[in-house]
N, C-alpha and C positions, 0 to 999 in steps of 0.2 A: 632743334630749338634755334639755334644760332642763325638758323638762314631769314627764321622768321625775326628775328633781333636786329641781328645788320645786316641786313639785306629784305628784307620786308615782303610787304603778305607775296608783291609780285612773284616773286624770286619760287614762289614755294613749291618747286619744281618736282617733281620729283623725282628729275633728271639735273637740276641741279639743287640738291638732296645728295644721290648720289654723287656727283665730281665731290663737295664738302668732306665727303665722308670716304672721299678715295679709292668709292667701290660702281663695281660694273652698275648702271640705266638698269640691266635685268637680272638682278642678283635685290635690288633694296627694290625692285615693281613686282618677284617671288614673295614675295612679305608682306608688301605694303599696294597689291592693286589702285589703290586709291588713294590718295593721296588724306582724304578724311579719316583711311583708318593713321593713320602718322599721326590728326590729332587727336584719335583717342586714344592713341597710346602717349601721346607725351600729358595731356590732358586725366589721364591717370597717376602719371606724375608729379603729382600738381594737385591733384589731390594729395598723397599719400607723403606729397616735403608736404604740404597744408599738415596731414593730421597730425603728423610728425612737429610742428613749429603748436599746434593748439592743446600738442601736451604735454610740451616742455614750460609752456606760456598760459597758459589759461586753462584748464586741462588740473588745476593742483590740490587735493586733497585742499577742504578747510575756508575757500574762495568761496565771498557772494556771488552769488551771480547776478550782482551791479557790478565789484570787481570785474567778474567771469569778463562781462559785454568791454569793460573798459578795455583790461587788456586784450581782448580782436580789434578794436577799434585801431587805438596807438601799434599793434598791428597788423595792420588794411596796410596804413596809410604809413608809415615807415619802412612799409615794402613797395609799396607804388612808388617810395623817392628813389628805389632800383632799377638800375638801368634795363635792366634785365625786364622788372614788374612792366615796367613805363615801359617798353614796346613789344611785349610778349601780349602782352590783353591788346591793342591797342592793335596790333597786325589782323590777333583774333579773330574781334570788333568788323575788323572789313572782312577779310575772309567772308565772316556772318553770315551779312550781309550781303553778297551773290551765292552763298551754298545756302541750299535748307537742311544738308548733310551736318556740316556744321554747322550753321546755326542752333541746329540741335543739342549736337556735342555739347555745346555754349551753354548753351542752354540746363541744362542736365547740368553741369558745373555747379553754375550758379545755383539754382533749387539745395545744392548738396551747401552751398556754402548760407545761402538762409534757411536753412533747415539748422543747423547750431547760432548761427542765431536768434530764431525765435529763439530756443530750447532758453533761453536765459531772457528775450520780453517776454515767452510765458509767464516766468515762473516772475517780475520785474512786474510787468502787470496780468494779473490773473484775473481784472472784469475783461478784457479783452475776450474775445472771439479768433479764433483762432485763422482767419481771413480778415480781421483788425491787426492782430500781430500780424502776421502775412505784411499787409499794408503795414506797420511802420516799420517794417524786416526791409521791404524793400526803399522804401523812405532812408533807413542808417546805411542802406547798398550802396545806392543813388547817387548820396551825396557823398558820400568814400569817394566810390567810382568814377564820378564826375569830379574829383578835383584833382587825377592827372595831368589831360591837358592841358593844367596851369601848372600844377606844384610837383607834376612827378619830374624825372630825367632828366636835366637836359632843359628844362622847360622855363617859363621865363620870369614864374615866382618861387621858385624853387626852396632858394629864400627861409620865404614866409612860413613851410612846414610845420615847421616846432610850432608856433604860435598858431595857422590852422590843426593841425592838431590838440591840440590844445585847445581852445573853441568846440574842433568838433568833439570830443570827447563828453567836453562839458553837457552843447545839448546835445547834443546827440542820447545820451544814458537819459539825463530829465525825458526828452522826448520820450523814453522807452515806459520811464517810468510813470512818467506822470500821461500820457493820451489818454484820453476816454475818447467812446463812440460818438461821440460828441461833435469833438475835435475836426472826426475824419469825416460826418456825416455833409 
């Protein structure tokens, strides 16, 4: 993870990872013969990390679906402000642009994220079909992720993240609650 964060996708090689871990290339490649396997482990660890975050901040008894969605949006945007997330995900996207296996792994990661968001959108707006819920979820996810190059750690307008988050929570929750099939037609 630190190779991707600190050095970028071009440095993400078995050789560089072995050097960073003070290991021999053969030892790393024995367990991870391809870097795609390392990406899978990295994404599995991220899923577990975000699962813990969700348990601690979102999956709390007594919260409404609206409050849970609000907390997910705040959590995601706060996370985008972190160097780890800003750098890691942009590098994963870069790797995915050139490697179908990594692209598939990243897509599967986002499908899990979309599933969590979709649970709350479906409760907030039961008039939507599952496909329409997914469309709303894609809009919410893309709106948050799209802020990364503008508002992420060290980015030009990072100082505006607090105001952006307030606007995102207000507008994205409202979109989830009020969007109709006709709006998407």
